[in-house]
C-alpha positions, 0 to 999 in steps of 0.5 A: 453528477450521479456518476461521481457520487457513485464513485465517491460512495464506493471509494468511501466504503473501500476507503473504510475497509482500507483506512480503518484496518491500516489505522489499526495496523499502525497502532502496532507501530507505537507498540513495536517501538515501545516493546522492541529495541530499534535493532529488532524493529529493523529486523521485523521491517526487513522481514516484512519487506521480503513478505511484500515481494513474495505477496506480489509473486504469489498473486502474479497480477491475477487480481487485475486480470480478473477484473479485466476479464470479468468485465469483458467475458460473457462467461463470468463463472469460467473467469472465476474458476480459472483464476481461483484454480490458478492461484490455488495450484501455485500456492500449493506449490509454493507451500511445499517448496517453502517448507522443504527449503526453509533452512536454505531460505533462512540462510540466504536472507539471514532470517531465522528458519522458524520465521520463514515457516510462519511467513510461508503460511501467511503468504499462502493464506493471503494468496488464497484470499486474493480472488475471493476478495476480488470477486466481492469487489467485482460484484459490488459488495463493499460492505462485506469486503470491508467487514472481512478486512477490518475483522482480519486486522482487529484480530491481528492487533488484538493478538499482538497486544495479547502476546506482546503486552498481556501474556508477559505480565500473566506469565510473570504474575502467576505460577499457572502452568497454562500461561507459562507454557504459552509464554516464550521469553525473548520471542517477541518477533515470533509472536508478531508473525504468529499473530499475523498467521492467525489473522490470515488463517481466519480470513481464509476460513471466512472466504473458503466457501468460494472454493467449494462453490466453484461452478465453472471449469478451468479454461486453459486458453482463457488462463493463457490470455489472463496470464499474458495480461497479468504478467506485465502487472506482475513485473510492475508489482515487483518493480513497485515492491522495489520502489517501496520496500527494497530500501530496507533490504538494501540498507542492511546489505550496505551495512547500515545498522538495524537500529538506523533501519528501525528508526527509518522504518518507524518514521516512514510510517508517518506517510500513513495518511497519504498511503491510506488516501491513495490506497482507498482511492485505488481500490475504488477507481480500478473497477470504475476505470474498466466499467466506464471505459465505453461510456460517453465522454470517458476521457473527460470523466477521467480528467475531472477525477484526476483533478479532484484527486490532486486537490484532496491529495494536496491538502492531505499532503500539506496537512500531514507535513504541517502536523508531522511533529504532533503525529510522531508523538502518537505513532513513534512515541520514542524520541530515540527514533526521531532522528529519522523524521527528516525523511517524512515530507519526502515519503509523503510527497512520494506517495502523492506522486504515486497516487497521481501516477495511478490516475495517469496509468489508466490509458495503458490498462484500458488499451490492454497495453499493460506491458507499458506499465511494467516498463514504466515501473522498471524504469522507476525501479532502476531509478530507485536502485541507482540512487540507493547505491549512489546515495546510501554510502554518503547519506544513509537512509535519507538517500533511500527517501530521495530515491523513492520520491525520484522514482515515483516522480519519474514514473508519473512524468513518463506515464503522462508523456506516453499517455497523451499520444496513445489515449489523450485525456484533457487534464486541467494541467494549469490547476493541477500544477498550481495545487501540486506546486503550492503544496510542495512550497508550503510543505518545504517552508513549514518543515525544513525552516526551523523558525517556521517548523515550531510556529504553528500559527504560521503553519495554520495560516499556510493551511488556511491560505491553501484552502482559500486557494482551492475555494477561489479556483473551484468556487463555481463547482462548489456552489453548484454542488451546494445548491443541489443539496 
């Protein structure tokens, strides 16, 4: 039981480091909705989509490779120095090329070159922070990790609030040359990226001592092994970025208005809570998978963890969908955006499927078959692209939401089918399917049936019924835990 408590403790701390920053970041969603016209919100969403792809490219799977080799190599200093120097060199090359060709990139992506410059610098500072952050996780320093992550987002949020809300009032309410020299009219998008740049720079400064304290040397043979391990993860990361963010880019290319993209992106944020749960869990579980791979009954441990992930995830999923119309008042406080609300259940369930896939993917990571993960992700990306191209012309961004849930569902099924042959894990599928199926049914009833959608008495009854179903199935283990306390 102490094993699960330790996992829960680390997941809780990493969850705080993820949940709180993400919650603070999502405070920016209502700010942007209020300050930016829908078209400009759509433009910001498209730029952020490009940022995700480049973030994946600049880390190129080295974070996961670092964890793998840090736990298997005897000379951990060499692992740290090799990974750090690799990221440093690639980031400097990207920085030079990004600055030299920013105008060309701007023309290709339809993005103002000055925004290209800001994003290049943000990407470089974020990339340079990857290995120092990974080192903190590997050395089990979650509190320090959490403090830096939270500090980054607090600074970013504060700067956004200052530039978008406070500075315009200061500039218009005084003739002071200081505020007027800082304020630029109609530069809201630029201020958003300046805020992000300042936060990324501050984070890098805090972590920069790692670069001055390197004690190992760059090992080219080790680097090649790490890159062989990391390359499939890079492919999987690009495929994931396609599944998660390429829709915004594709919607624009297929002539959906930026205003509709803005509404879609804003309502997409209501998947926040499932994203937070999934991300926090993934941060805690990846080091756990590697460090406990050789322990007795490892497969049974993974099966138990997966079942309880589904239990917690099912409840969060249902809770978010049941109260989605209340959450929209907070996260999307502009009724003109609400025509995209219909995509919310699809996005929440899609993120839940992705979390289940994270659990099911343990087999190929532990058996060093990361190329399989890349192939599965490529299949998911192919499903995403195919359905987007087919559906967008007919049902616009709803087609993108359907493509997302279809892609993650496909990846989940493929990973399970392959994993049961290569690394059998005794999953409790009768219970897993019962929780998942009941969540989908209750979610559909509470959201897509108009009579029930406005009736919170019925919705709460559905939630209570689901909780009772959990208690009925897990009563023995819950009573055992209660007695130990």
